[in-house]
Structures are given as C-alpha cells and as structure tokens.
N, C-alpha and C positions, 0 to 999 in steps of 0.2 A: 566597494559595493555602496550604492547610494541608499538613502534612507528608505525609499519605497521597496527596494529589493530586500533590504535588511528586515523590514516589517513583514514582507511576504515570506521570507525564509523562516522567521520566528513563528509565524502563523502555521506554516507547513510542519515545522518541528512539533509544535503543540498538537496539530491535527494527527500526526503519526502516533504520538503518545496516546491520544484519545482513541484512535483506531485500535491500537493494541489492547487498551483497557476494555473497550466495548466488545471486542472479539472474545476476550476472556469471559466477560459477563454474559454474552450471548451463547457461550459454550461452543464457539466455533474455532477457538485457538487450538491448533493440533497438540495432542498429548505427547507425541514423540518427535524429537529432533532428528531430521534425516542425517544419515552418515555422509561423509565427505564425497563419496562417489555419487550418491544420489543428488547431492547439491551440484556437483560438476555437471552431471547429466542435465539437470533442470536449467542451469545457467546457460548451457550450450544449446538448449532446445530452440528450435525455430518455430515451434507451435505456440500460438498466443497463450500467455499465462502458464507456459510449460505444462499444459494440460495432459501431455503424453507422459509426464513424469510425476506430477504432483496434483493433489486436489487444489481447487482455487484457494481455499483457506490456507493450505500449506505454502502456496506460491506467495500469498500476501505476507505470511509470517516469516518465511525464511528466504525469500528473494526480494520482494518489493520493499518491505519496511527497511531491512538492512541496507539495500542498495540506495534507497532515498536518503537514509541517514548519512551514508558515506558521501554521496553527492553534495548534500547540504553542508557537511563538515568541511568540505573542500571549496565551499562558496561557489559551486557551479550553479548556473541558472536552473530554475525549476522547469522541467520539460512539460510541454502540453500533454495532457492525458485525459482520457474519459474511461475510467474504470467502472463507474456505476452501472452502465448498461450490461457489462459482463457479469457484475455482481448480482444483478437482478435475475440473470439466467442461472447462475451457479448456486446462489444462496437461497434459503427458504425465506418467504415473506415474513416469517416469524422473527427473522434476524434484522428487524427494522433499525436497531441502534447501529449495527455494523454498516448497513446500507446508508444510513444518514451520515456516518463518519466518512464513508467513501465519497459521498456526494460533496461533503465539505472539502475533501482533498481535491476533487475535480474542480470545484469552484476556486480554490486558492491557486491551483495550477493555471487556471484560465485568467487569473488576475483579479478575481472578485473575492476580496478578503473581508468585505463589508459585513 
C-alpha cells in the first residue's frame, strides 16, 4: 500500500470511530444488538441499506461500520460511496453531528481527505 492510500485508510478508520462516537452522542446508536439471524437477513438483503430488515441507524452500526473495519484491516481499497444523501432522508436534521461524520466518510472515500 502506498503512502497516499495508507493516509486515506487511516483517515477512514478515524472517521469510522468518529461516526460511532457521534451516533452515540446524537442518541441514534441502536440500544439492542440484533441476533445472528437478523444480521444474516440484513447482510443478504438486496434493498439499499437493508431497509427491509434494519433501521438506517442499525445498518450503520451493525453492517456498515463493521464491514468497513474488516475491509480496512485487510488493506482493501476504500470503495466509492455516497451515504450522506440517504442519511439526510433517514435521519432527523437534529442529528447534524452524525450527518457531518457521514459527509466526512463520503469525502474520504472520494479521495478528499483534506
């Protein structure tokens, strides 16, 4: 992995930690961990953000964040993504810190870590 990718991976790891922290501060982190069957159903879902199985917040907490951490730990490239537009639909405007953290993740994924 070259230095630019390494910096981007580190920025993304930090952004995921920030997302988890602000979701907890905003009160949107789910209170209950889903059971194994619910996780399997959500992972296998073909609906964007597994919306047929989970709330958007649960998808972030139990699918997106863990999946991105695995991807980064295995030094895979960061995929292109635009999560913020969906977050603006699913989350309350009062959750500005969570929305900002997701915008930061989108920016890093697009190569803008500035």
